[in-house]
N, C-alpha and C positions, 0 to 999 in steps of 0.2 A: 504494500500500500504506500509506503514512503517513496517508492520510485515514481509515483505520480507527481510528486513535488520536484520541480526542476533542480533544486539544489542537491537533493539526494540522488536523483538520476545521474546528474553530472559527476558527483562524487563517486558513485558506483562505477561509472564508465572509466573514470580516471584510475581507480583501484584496479579494475580489470586490465587496463592498458599497462599499468606499471607491473602487474603480475606477469603479463606476457613478455614485457621487455626484460624482466629478470630471467625468464625462461630462455630467451634468445641469448642473453649474455652468458648464461650457464652453458649453453650449447657451444658458444664461441670458445669458452675456456676449455671445455672438454675436447675440442678439436684443435687446440693450440699447436699440436705437433703433427697434424695431418697434412701431408704434402698437398698443395694446391687448394686447400680450404680457404674460402673467402669469408671473412668476418661478416656477420649479419647485424642488422639493426631493424627496429620497427619504424613504420611511418610515424610521423609526428602526431601527437595527440590532437593538435589543432586541426590537422587535415582530416583526422578521423571524425572530429566533431562537426566539421563543415560538409562532409560527404553527404550526398543525397541518399535517402533510403534506397536499398537495393531491391526491395520487394517485401511481400508479406511472408511471414513465417508459416511453414506448413504445420498442420495440425495432425497429431498422431492419436489423439483421443478427443472425444466430443466435449470434454470438460476443460480442455486447455484453452487458454486465452489467446486471442488473435493479437497481432501487432505487426510492426514493421521492423526491419533489421537494417542497421547502419553499416553492416559489414564487419567481418572479423578484423582483428588487428593483423595487418600484413607485415611480414618481415621481408627485407630485401638486402642485397649486398650493401655493405657499409661503404659509402663514398668518402667518408672522413677517416678511414683507417690510416694510422700514422705511417706505416711502412709495409713493405712486402719482403718476406724473407727469400733467400735463394731458391727454396723449393716451391715458391708461389703462395705460401700461406700469408694471409694479411692480419692474423690475430696478434695483437700486441697486448700481453697480459697486463701491463701497467694501465693502458687505456681501458681495458675491460674492468679492472679493479676500480678505477675512478667512476666509470659508468654504473657499476654495481652499487657503489656507495651513494652516488647521487640518486639512483632509483630507490634505494632503501630509505633515504631521508625523505624523498618525495612521497613514498608510500606511507611513512609514519605521519607526515603532515596531512595527507588526504584522509587517513583513517581517524586522526584526531579531530579534523574538521567535521567529518561525518558524525562522530560521537558527540561533539559539541552541538551540532545541529539537532540531534535527538534530544539532548538535555534541554536545549532552549525550547523545543517544541513541547516537551513534557512540562516544562515550567509554565509555558503559555496556556496549556490545557488544564493542568492540575493546580497550578498556583504554588507548588512547593516542590522541593527535590526529593 
């Protein structure tokens, strides 16, 4: 029900995007020694939010809710990789460590904002904490 409120919908989408970005970073680190592997990153959150809906979601049960889908978070080759090794690998562990830390901090901020929104909504509805 909270996802009907724009703030909570956006915060949830941000958390999902950050989760996917962390998964992509982990995949990069796991392939740091794979010859020819190209580091990946996800499309920016801003482009994900401005993308037009891709269509309606298919229903697999008559009690499921209908809705539209903005599209999954896409990963693509990282155009900002710092360097390429002699074997063609573009994963730089220092760069991935920085991104993982940034993503972790952004995730903490988004989840705290979501929780604070719930607290404020509860305060507005109930009148006490």
